[in-house]
ZAMARGU-4260 file (C-alpha; in steps of 0.2 Angstrom, whole numbers, plus 5000, padded with zeros to 4 digits):
<rodrens>
0) 4941/4966/4872 | 4944/4974/4889 | 4934/4974/4905 | 4927/4990/4912 | 4927/4990/4931
5) 4909/4989/4938 | 4902/5002/4949 | 4909/5002/4967 | 4892/5003/4975 | 4887/4986/4969
10) 4884/4976/4986 | 4877/4960/4979 | 4892/4952/4971 | 4898/4936/4980 | 4909/4922/4975
15) 4918/4907/4982 | 4936/4901/4984 | 4936/4894/4967 | 4941/4911/4961 | 4954/4924/4965
20) 4959/4942/4961 | 4977/4945/4957 | 4984/4962/4958 | 5000/4964/4949 | 5013/4978/4953
25) 5001/4991/4960 | 5015/4999/4969 | 5020/5017/4973 | 5035/5017/4962 | 5025/5011/4947
30) 5014/5026/4945 | 5027/5036/4935 | 5041/5036/4948 | 5052/5024/4939 | 5057/5036/4926
35) 5045/5030/4912 | 5031/5043/4910 | 5014/5035/4910 | 5004/5036/4894 | 4987/5036/4902
40) 4978/5043/4917 | 4986/5033/4932 | 4973/5040/4944 | 4959/5032/4934 | 4968/5015/4935
45) 4970/5018/4953 | 4952/5022/4956 | 4947/5007/4945 | 4958/4995/4954 | 4953/5001/4971
50) 4934/4998/4966 | 4938/4981/4960 | 4948/4977/4976 | 4934/4983/4987 | 4921/4973/4977
55) 4932/4957/4979 | 4933/4960/4997 | 4915/4963/5000 | 4911/4947/4990 | 4923/4936/4999
60) 4935/4934/4984 | 4953/4929/4989 | 4965/4943/4985 | 4983/4940/4980 | 4995/4955/4979
65) 5010/4953/4967 | 5024/4964/4973 | 5039/4967/4961 | 5056/4965/4970 | 5069/4966/4957
70) 5088/4964/4960 | 5100/4978/4954 | 5102/4978/4936 | 5084/4975/4931 | 5071/4987/4925
75) 5066/4992/4942 | 5082/4992/4951 | 5078/5007/4962 | 5063/4997/4968 | 5073/4984/4977
80) 5069/4977/4989 | 5052/4982/4983 | 5042/4998/4982 | 5028/4999/4995 | 5010/4995/4988
85) 4999/5010/4985 | 4990/5015/5001 | 4972/5012/4994 | 4978/4995/4989 | 4987/4989/5004
90) 4984/4971/5009 | 4972/4967/5023 | 4974/4953/5036 | 4973/4936/5028 | 4977/4942/5010
95) 4993/4935/5002 | 5008/4945/4996 | 5019/4936/4983 | 5036/4945/4979 | 5042/4941/4962
100) 5059/4945/4953 | 5053/4942/4935 | 5038/4947/4925 | 5029/4931/4927 | 5022/4930/4945
105) 5021/4911/4944 | 5040/4909/4940 | 5051/4907/4955 | 5037/4910/4968 | 5025/4899/4977
110) 5010/4907/4969 | 5004/4891/4960 | 5005/4882/4977 | 4995/4895/4986 | 4981/4895/4973
115) 4980/4876/4972 | 4980/4874/4991 | 4964/4886/4991 | 4956/4875/4977 | 4957/4890/4965
120) 4953/4886/4947 | 4949/4904/4940 | 4959/4920/4942 | 4956/4938/4937 | 4972/4948/4934
125) 4974/4967/4934 | 4988/4979/4936 | 5002/4990/4928 | 5015/4986/4915 | 5003/4975/4906
130) 5014/4972/4891 | 5026/4963/4902 | 5021/4958/4920 | 5002/4956/4918 | 5004/4948/4901
135) 5018/4936/4907 | 5007/4932/4923 | 4992/4928/4912 | 5003/4917/4900 | 5010/4908/4916
140) 4993/4905/4923 | 4986/4898/4906 | 5001/4886/4905 | 4997/4879/4922 | 4979/4876/4918
145) 4970/4890/4926 | 4956/4899/4918 | 4960/4917/4916 | 4951/4934/4914 | 4959/4950/4911
150) 4952/4965/4921 | 4961/4979/4911 | 4956/4996/4907 | 4971/4999/4896 | 4978/5012/4908
155) 4996/5007/4908 | 5013/5014/4909 | 5017/5005/4893 | 5009/5009/4876 | 4996/4996/4871
160) 4999/4986/4886 | 4981/4980/4888 | 4980/4975/4870 | 4996/4965/4872 | 4990/4955/4887
165) 4974/4952/4878 | 4983/4945/4863 | 4994/4934/4873 | 4978/4926/4881 | 4970/4924/4864
170) 4986/4916/4856 | 4989/4905/4871 | 4973/4896/4870 | 4961/4900/4855 | 4948/4888/4862
175) 4946/4899/4878 | 4945/4914/4867 | 4931/4907/4858 | 4922/4904/4874 | 4925/4922/4879
180) 4940/4921/4890 | 4944/4940/4886 | 4930/4950/4894 | 4919/4961/4883 | 4913/4977/4889
185) 4896/4970/4893 | 4903/4956/4904 | 4902/4956/4923 | 4918/4950/4931 | 4911/4944/4947
190) 4896/4936/4939 | 4909/4926/4929 | 4918/4921/4945 | 4902/4917/4954 | 4897/4905/4941
195) 4912/4894/4946 | 4902/4889/4961 | 4889/4881/4950 | 4901/4871/4940 | 4906/4859/4954
200) 4901/4841/4958 | 4895/4846/4975 | 4876/4843/4979 | 4866/4859/4980 | 4854/4858/4995
205) 4840/4863/4984 | 4842/4848/4974 | 4841/4835/4988 | 4822/4834/4990 | 4820/4830/4971
210) 4832/4815/4973 | 4822/4809/4988 | 4806/4811/4978 | 4813/4800/4964 | 4818/4787/4977
215) 4801/4786/4986 | 4789/4799/4980 | 4774/4795/4991 | 4784/4794/5008 | 4778/4808/5020
220) 4791/4822/5020 | 4782/4834/5032 | 4767/4834/5044 | 4760/4848/5054 | 4744/4846/5063
225) 4732/4836/5051 | 4742/4841/5036 | 4755/4829/5028 | 4765/4832/5012 | 4774/4819/5002
230) 4791/4820/4995 | 4784/4822/4977 | 4772/4835/4982 | 4785/4845/4992 | 4797/4845/4977
235) 4784/4850/4965 | 4777/4864/4976 | 4794/4871/4980 | 4800/4871/4962 | 4785/4882/4958
240) 4788/4893/4973 | 4806/4895/4968 | 4801/4901/4951 | 4789/4913/4959 | 4802/4920/4971
245) 4814/4922/4956 | 4801/4933/4947 | 4799/4943/4963 | 4818/4947/4962 | 4827/4934/4972
250) 4845/4931/4965 | 4859/4920/4970 | 4867/4924/4986 | 4854/4937/4991 | 4846/4936/5008
255) 4827/4931/5009 | 4820/4935/5026 | 4807/4922/5032 | 4795/4927/5046 | 4783/4912/5045
260) 4778/4903/5061 | 4781/4884/5063 | 4773/4874/5049 | 4775/4866/5032 | 4775/4883/5024
265) 4791/4888/5033 | 4800/4873/5026 | 4793/4876/5008 | 4800/4894/5009 | 4818/4888/5014
270) 4819/4875/5001 | 4813/4887/4987 | 4826/4899/4993 | 4840/4886/4992 | 4834/4881/4975
275) 4838/4898/4969 | 4856/4898/4977 | 4850/4911/4990 | 4852/4912/5008 | 4837/4910/5020
280) 4837/4922/5035 | 4824/4916/5047 | 4816/4928/5060 | 4802/4926/5073 | 4784/4928/5067
285) 4780/4935/5084 | 4792/4950/5084 | 4785/4967/5087 | 4785/4977/5070 | 4799/4989/5076
290) 4810/4974/5080 | 4806/4965/5064 | 4809/4981/5053 | 4826/4983/5062 | 4832/4966/5057
295) 4825/4967/5039 | 4834/4984/5037 | 4850/4976/5043 | 4848/4961/5031 | 4842/4971/5016
300) 4834/4955/5008 | 4829/4953/4990 | 4812/4947/4997 | 4803/4946/5014 | 4791/4931/5016
305) 4777/4930/5029 | 4776/4948/5034 | 4762/4960/5029 | 4768/4971/5015 | 4761/4987/5024
310) 4775/4984/5037 | 4789/4985/5024 | 4786/4999/5012 | 4798/5000/4998 | 4803/4981/5000
315) 4796/4966/4990 | 4786/4957/5003 | 4773/4943/5002 | 4762/4938/5017 | 4759/4921/5025
320) 4749/4910/5013 | 4756/4916/4997 | 4752/4905/4982 | 4763/4904/4967 | 4755/4905/4950
325) 4748/4888/4946 | 4754/4890/4928 | 4772/4890/4934 | 4782/4874/4930 | 4785/4861/4944
330) 4799/4852/4936 | 4817/4853/4944 | 4827/4869/4942 | 4846/4869/4938 | 4855/4867/4954
335) 4862/4883/4962 | 4873/4884/4977 | 4873/4899/4989 | 4889/4905/4997 | 4880/4904/5014
340) 4867/4891/5018 | 4859/4901/5033 | 4859/4918/5041 | 4849/4917/5057 | 4848/4932/5069
345) 4856/4932/5086 | 4848/4921/5100 | 4855/4933/5113 | 4848/4946/5124 | 4857/4962/5120
350) 4843/4970/5111 | 4853/4974/5096 | 4849/4965/5080 | 4863/4955/5071 | 4864/4942/5058
355) 4876/4927/5060 | 4880/4922/5042 | 4887/4904/5040 | 4902/4903/5029 | 4897/4885/5024
360) 4890/4885/5006 | 4873/4878/5002 | 4880/4860/4998 | 4876/4844/5006 | 4895/4840/5007
365) 4898/4856/5018 | 4886/4850/5031 | 4885/4831/5030 | 4898/4828/5043 | 4889/4839/5056
370) 4872/4831/5052 | 4877/4813/5052 | 4892/4812/5064 | 4889/4825/5077 | 4870/4827/5077
375) 4868/4808/5074 | 4853/4811/5063 | 4848/4795/5054 | 4842/4792/5036 | 4823/4789/5033
380) 4819/4791/5052 | 4805/4801/5060 | 4810/4818/5068 | 4800/4829/5080 | 4802/4848/5079
385) 4798/4855/5096 | 4806/4872/5095 | 4804/4888/5085 | 4811/4886/5068 | 4818/4904/5068
390) 4830/4898/5081 | 4846/4890/5075 | 4845/4874/5084 | 4828/4868/5077 | 4831/4876/5060
395) 4847/4866/5057 | 4842/4850/5065 | 4825/4849/5056 | 4831/4854/5039 | 4846/4842/5040
400) 4833/4828/5045 | 4822/4833/5030 | 4837/4832/5018 | 4842/4815/5025 | 4825/4808/5021
405) 4816/4809/5038 | 4798/4812/5040 | 4798/4828/5050 | 4784/4831/5062 | 4782/4849/5066
410) 4774/4856/5082 | 4766/4873/5079 | 4771/4877/5097 | 4778/4866/5111 | 4766/4857/5123
415) 4773/4844/5135 | 4758/4832/5133 | 4756/4835/5115 | 4775/4831/5112 | 4773/4814/5120
420) 4758/4810/5111 | 4766/4814/5094 | 4781/4803/5099 | 4769/4788/5101 | 4758/4792/5086
425) 4772/4794/5073 | 4786/4783/5082 | 4798/4797/5083 | 4816/4792/5085 | 4825/4809/5085
430) 4819/4824/5096 | 4826/4841/5099 | 4824/4849/5116 | 4830/4863/5127 | 4830/4861/5146
435) 4814/4871/5148 | 4805/4858/5137 | 4813/4844/5147 | 4807/4852/5163 | 4789/4854/5157
440) 4788/4836/5152 | 4796/4830/5169 | 4784/4841/5179 | 4769/4832/5171 | 4760/4820/5183
445) 4769/4804/5183 | 4754/4795/5177 | 4752/4807/5162 | 4770/4805/5157 | 4771/4786/5158
450) 4755/4783/5149 | 4763/4787/5132 | 4774/4774/5123 | 4791/4783/5120 | 4801/4767/5116
455) 4804/4773/5098 | 4816/4787/5104 | 4834/4784/5100 | 4840/4802/5103 | 4835/4816/5113
460) 4847/4830/5109 | 4847/4845/5121 | 4856/4862/5118 | 4854/4881/5119 | 4854/4883/5138
465) 4862/4874/5153 | 4853/4859/5160 | 4851/4858/5178 | 4860/4842/5184 | 4845/4835/5194
470) 4834/4837/5178 | 4847/4828/5167 | 4849/4814/5179 | 4830/4812/5179 | 4830/4810/5160
475) 4844/4798/5160 | 4836/4787/5173 | 4820/4788/5162 | 4826/4785/5145 | 4844/4779/5147
480) 4861/4788/5146 | 4864/4782/5128 | 4848/4791/5122 | 4852/4808/5130 | 4865/4819/5120
485) 4871/4836/5123 | 4880/4849/5112 | 4887/4866/5118 | 4892/4879/5106 | 4885/4896/5099
490) 4876/4898/5082 | 4893/4905/5077 | 4900/4887/5079 | 4918/4892/5082 | 4920/4877/5093
495) 4908/4863/5099 | 4908/4851/5113 | 4898/4835/5114 | 4894/4823/5128 | 4883/4807/5130
500) 4872/4803/5145 | 4883/4789/5150 | 4899/4800/5149 | 4889/4813/5159 | 4887/4801/5173
505) 4906/4800/5175 | 4908/4819/5173 | 4892/4826/5181 | 4887/4843/5176 | 4899/4844/5161
510) 4894/4849/5143 | 4907/4838/5136 | 4924/4838/5127 | 4929/4848/5112 | 4925/4839/5096
515) 4926/4854/5084 | 4939/4868/5085 | 4948/4873/5101 | 4943/4879/5118 | 4953/4888/5132
520) 4948/4895/5149 | 4957/4911/5152 | 4958/4924/5166 | 4955/4942/5164 | 4973/4945/5159
525) 4972/4931/5145 | 4982/4918/5155 | 4976/4900/5153 | 4968/4894/5170 | 4972/4877/5177
530) 4958/4863/5179 | 4945/4868/5191 | 4946/4887/5190 | 4932/4897/5183 | 4937/4909/5169
535) 4930/4915/5152 | 4928/4903/5138 | 4937/4907/5122 | 4935/4897/5106 | 4942/4896/5088
540) 4941/4884/5074 | 4960/4883/5073 | 4975/4894/5071 | 4974/4895/5052 | 4956/4889/5050
545) 4944/4900/5040 | 4930/4908/5050 | 4914/4898/5052 | 4903/4913/5051 | 4903/4932/5049
550) 4892/4945/5058 | 4881/4958/5050 | 4878/4972/5063 | 4890/4967/5076 | 4909/4964/5080
555) 4915/4948/5088 | 4923/4949/5105 | 4941/4943/5101 | 4959/4942/5106 | 4975/4938/5096
560) 4976/4921/5088 | 4958/4921/5081 | 4951/4917/5098 | 4933/4923/5101 | 4921/4923/5116
565) 4903/4923/5117 | 4904/4929/5135 | 4902/4912/5144 | 4911/4907/5160 | 4916/4890/5164
570) 4930/4878/5169 | 4938/4862/5163 | 4942/4846/5174 | 4958/4836/5173 | 4951/4826/5158
575) 4947/4841/5148 | 4928/4841/5150 | 4920/4858/5150 | 4908/4864/5163 | 4898/4880/5162
580) 4896/4893/5175 | 4887/4908/5168 | 4889/4922/5156 | 4901/4936/5162 | 4888/4949/5160
585) 4875/4939/5170 | 4887/4935/5185 | 4882/4944/5201 | 4895/4951/5212 | 4889/4951/5230
590) 4901/4959/5243 | 4916/4953/5233 | 4909/4935/5230 | 4903/4929/5213 | 4886/4922/5211
595) 4881/4913/5195 | 4862/4914/5191 | 4862/4898/5182 | 4867/4889/5198 | 4853/4897/5209
600) 4840/4894/5195 | 4845/4876/5194 | 4841/4874/5213 | 4825/4884/5212 | 4819/4874/5197
605) 4821/4858/5207 | 4807/4863/5218 | 4791/4853/5213 | 4780/4868/5212 | 4792/4879/5202
610) 4789/4880/5183 | 4803/4892/5179 | 4814/4905/5187 | 4826/4919/5183 | 4839/4926/5195
615) 4846/4944/5193 | 4857/4956/5203 | 4849/4972/5209 | 4858/4987/5217 | 4862/4986/5235
620) 4870/4999/5246 | 4879/4987/5258 | 4884/4973/5246 | 4884/4982/5229 | 4872/4969/5223
625) 4859/4957/5230 | 4852/4941/5223 | 4834/4943/5217 | 4823/4928/5211 | 4809/4930/5199
630) 4799/4913/5200 | 4784/4906/5190 | 4775/4893/5201 | 4762/4880/5198 | 4755/4882/5215
635) 4755/4895/5229 | 4772/4894/5238 | 4779/4906/5251 | 4797/4914/5251 | 4800/4905/5268
640) 4797/4888/5260 | 4808/4892/5245 | 4822/4899/5256 | 4821/4883/5267 | 4821/4872/5251
645) 4837/4881/5245 | 4846/4881/5262 | 4853/4863/5259 | 4857/4867/5241 | 4866/4884/5241
650) 4877/4894/5252 | 4870/4909/5261 | 4877/4922/5250 | 4870/4913/5235 | 4852/4912/5241
655) 4840/4926/5235 | 4837/4940/5247 | 4821/4944/5238 | 4808/4935/5228 | 4795/4940/5215
660) 4781/4928/5210 | 4774/4929/5192 | 4762/4919/5182 | 4769/4921/5164 | 4783/4909/5158
665) 4801/4917/5160 | 4809/4908/5146 | 4804/4908/5128 | 4800/4893/5117 | 4819/4893/5112
670) 4824/4890/5131 | 4831/4907/5132 | 4828/4920/5146 | 4830/4938/5143 | 4839/4942/5159
675) 4845/4959/5154 | 4828/4966/5150 | 4820/4959/5166 | 4834/4967/5176 | 4832/4984/5167
680) 4813/4984/5171 | 4815/4981/5189 | 4829/4993/5191 | 4819/5006/5183 | 4804/5002/5194
685) 4815/5004/5210 | 4821/5021/5204 | 4804/5028/5203
</rodrens>
C-alpha cells in the first residue's frame, strides 16, 4: 500500500501542470530535533524525498513546499516561526512555499488557490509526521476534489504513520481506493502523473490528420516533385509508421531525431512521432557526421530517423526510406500529447550544438493562436515550403498549414524560377521566405519573373534574417503591401514583433511592434534607452509568465526580471516600432566607430551584379579592425566599381577597405550566414 521511490537516475519521466508534488514538513527540526525520537531511519526518508524532488524537477512537475510555522503552545512550539527546510530539499526559484499552522496544509492557507490557478487536478503528497500532517493534508485535498496519491515509504517520526495516511485516503473515498488511489509497490508515480495529460479535452496534434481525412479523404495533403499523398493515405501511413516507431522504443515525451531531407517522408516522420506523444527533434540531413553525432548525443533520442545506422553505434537508428511492416494496423491510435511539440537545434553560428525545446504541449489549442492569428495561415489553402524543414521557420509554418487542412507543396531545395512555377501550377496562396530567397527571385531577369502568374498569393511571410529596405520596397511594389508580412523573434519565442508591408511604408526599415511578450532596448549598464538610440534588445514573455522554451546544452543570456537576449542590437522609434542594427558579436569597432555588417551587406546586395555578401571585421594595426567584404557576384566586377557604388550609400568608415570575390553562396537555404566561421578562416590565413 505504499510507494517506493523510483531510481534517481531515471531521466525520462515528464509530466504537465495537471499534477504537483507536495512536500510536507521536510524541515530540519522534524528530523528528531523536536524531542520525539524517530522510529525509522530518517536518513533513508531524506534520500528518498530528495530523489523524488529531483525527479519532479527534471520532469517539470510543479513543487510545493509545506513549512510548519506553529505558534507557541502547539506541538512544534520551538519551531516558530518555522524551522528551516532541510538543505537538500531547499526550494528553487519558482517553487511555492506555503506556511501552515495546523496539520492540514489546506486549512488557513492559500494552497488550494495556488493549485487551482495552475490548473492542477492531481497531487502527490509525501513528508514527515504522516499520522498527522500528511494524513490531514491528504484528507483536505480529497474533500476539495483533488485526486491524491501518497508517496510514502513509511519512514516517519510517528509509529504507523504511513499506514494511517493510507487508511484515511481509503476511508475518505472508497471509489478512489478501488481505482488504485493508494499506490502499490509496482506503480510508477510519475507515470501516473503523466497520464493526466492524456485525460484532457485538448486536441492532440497527432489526431488532426485523421479528422481531416474523415472530412475529405481524397484531398491532396502533401506534394513533393511528382508525388502527391492524399489525407486518407497520409493518415493510414503515419498510423503504421507510429506503431513501427513504438516497437523500436519510442515512448511518450522522448525525443526522436529526424535527419531527413525536405520531402513527404519528413512530414510522415513528424506526424508519427506526434501520434506517440513524443517530441520531434529535426536536424539537417547535410550535416557532417561529427556535427550530427554531437547533436544526437545531446538529444539522447529514443530513435534516430534518416541516418545510416553505422553512424550511431549503440542507438536505435533507421535510414531514409524506412518502410513499416505492412501487417501493422493503419487504424487510428489513442491520442497522446507530448509535453513539448518540437525541439529544433539552434539556427545560430556559435558552432556549439544546443536544443531549443518548446514548452508548448503537443496540442492544437497550444499553437492555434500562433498559426491563425499571427501567421495568418488559412484553412484548406495551398502552402509552399521553400526552406529547409530542419529550420524552425519552415518546420512550424508548414506543419501548422498541414494541420489546418492546407495542401502543402514541398520544394526539395529552393530555386527561384521553380518557386514561381509552383506558385502558378498549384495556385499557392501562402509562401514562406527569407531575404536570400526574395533576393534570388528579384534578381531573375524581369521577363522570367513576370511570365509566371502569382496572383493567387495572399501572403509572403519573411523572417529569419534582416531584409534590406530596397529589396522589401521592391516586393511591396510588385505584390502589394498587404501581401508582404514580416515577423521578428527567435526560435525561443520569448517575444515577437510583427509588421505588414503597408505599415512598413510608414516605418521604413522596421520589423514591427511587439505583439507577444515585451521588448526593451538597453545600454551596457542595463538602462533603457530613449527612442532612436541603439542598444541591446532584451525580451521576455512577461514578469510572471512561464518560459516559452528551455535549452538543452546552453544557458540563456539573461538579466534580473526574466529578461533574455539573443544578442541582437537595435532601437525603437517614438511609436514603439523596433529596428534591427546587428548582433553585438557581429558589430565591427573601427577606430572607435561602430559598423554594423547588416547595413553594409544591404548596400552591397543592392548592386545588380551581387548575388550575396558577408561583411566581417579583420584585425588592423591602426584602427583595431577594418571592414572586409566577401562578395558573390553574378558577373565580373571590380573593387573600384563596388566602392564607387557604395560611395553614395555609406559613410567612408563603413565602406569595406578590402574585398574578396567568391563563387559559392554565402548564405544557406535558411538565409543564415555563418559569419564567425568565415572570419575565423580568414584570420587564421592572415596569421600564417
